[in-house]
C-alpha positions in Angstrom: 15.7 -9.4 20.1 18.2 -8.1 17.5 17.2 -11.0 15.1 13.5 -9.9 15.4 14.3 -6.3 14.6 16.4 -7.2 11.6 13.5 -9.5 10.3 11.0 -6.6 10.8 13.2 -4.2 8.9 13.8 -6.7 6.2 10.1 -7.4 5.9 9.2 -3.7 5.7 11.9 -3.2 3.1 10.6 -6.1 0.9 7.0 -4.7 1.1 8.1 -1.2 0.2 10.2 -2.6 -2.7 7.3 -4.7 -4.0 5.0 -1.6 -3.9 7.6 0.6 -5.6 7.9 -1.8 -8.5 4.3 -2.5 -9.1 3.5 -1.7 -12.7 2.1 1.6 -13.6 0.8 2.8 -17.0 2.5 4.3 -20.0 1.6 7.7 -18.3 3.5 7.0 -15.1 3.8 4.9 -12.0 0.9 3.1 -10.2 -1.0 4.5 -7.2 0.7 1.9 -5.0 4.2 3.1 -6.1 3.3 6.7 -5.6 1.8 5.8 -2.2 5.0 3.9 -1.1 7.1 6.8 -2.2 5.1 9.6 -0.9 2.6 8.4 1.8 3.9 5.3 3.5 6.4 7.2 5.7 3.5 8.7 7.5 0.6 6.3 6.9 2.5 3.0 7.0 3.3 0.6 4.1 -0.2 -1.0 4.3 -2.1 2.1 5.6 -1.8 0.9 9.2 -0.9 4.3 10.4 2.2 5.5 12.3 2.9 8.1 14.9 3.1 10.6 12.0 -0.2 9.7 10.3 -3.6 8.1 10.9 -4.4 4.6 9.6 -6.0 4.4 6.2 -7.1 0.8 6.2 -10.6 1.3 7.7 -13.2 4.0 7.8 -11.5 7.3 7.1 -12.7 10.2 9.0 -12.3 12.6 6.1 -13.8 10.4 3.4 -14.4 7.0 2.2 -14.9 7.4 -1.6 -12.2 7.9 -4.1 -13.5 11.4 -4.9 -13.4 12.3 -1.1 -9.9 10.7 -0.6 -8.5 12.5 -3.7 -9.8 15.8 -2.4 -7.9 15.2 1.0 -4.7 14.2 -0.9 -5.1 17.3 -3.3 -5.9 19.9 -0.6 -4.8 18.4 2.7 -6.7 18.8 6.0 -6.4 22.2 7.8 -4.9 22.3 11.2 -3.4 18.7 10.8 -0.1 17.4 9.6 -1.8 16.2 6.4 -0.6 18.7 3.9 -2.0 18.9 0.3 -0.1 17.4 -2.6 -1.6 19.4 -5.5 1.8 21.1 -6.0 3.7 17.8 -5.9 1.5 15.3 -7.7 -0.4 15.6 -10.9 -4.2 15.2 -11.0 -4.0 11.6 -12.4 -1.4 10.7 -9.8 -3.7 11.9 -7.1 -6.6 9.8 -8.5 -4.3 6.8 -8.6 -3.2 7.2 -5.0 -6.8 7.8 -4.0 -7.9 4.6 -5.7 -5.1 2.7 -3.9 -6.0 4.1 -0.5 -9.7 3.1 -1.0 -8.5 -0.4 -2.0 -6.7 -0.6 1.3 -9.9 -0.2 3.2 -11.7 -2.7 1.0 -9.0 -5.3 1.7 -9.6 -5.0 5.4 -13.4 -5.3 5.4 
């Protein structure tokens, strides 16, 4: 049991590290790296969801297009734990994360 737990933690750490070091642009980190640092704690490292946040790897209740997802990231969702990130992320970072989130759904189709 302990070995399984250690392997799960090690695997999660490896995925988080891989996402965090994915190349960005000259302007900043990639959407995957921002997602790993900002979103994965609630939505899971692959968008699978956690007790803190809904899954992002399939149809999303609040939007499926990059523009819709960016609006949710920017403004949040009232009366939920999803707060807006417009005060913490630049517009281009929000767009990069939105593109990454949309890619999670496409990868699971």
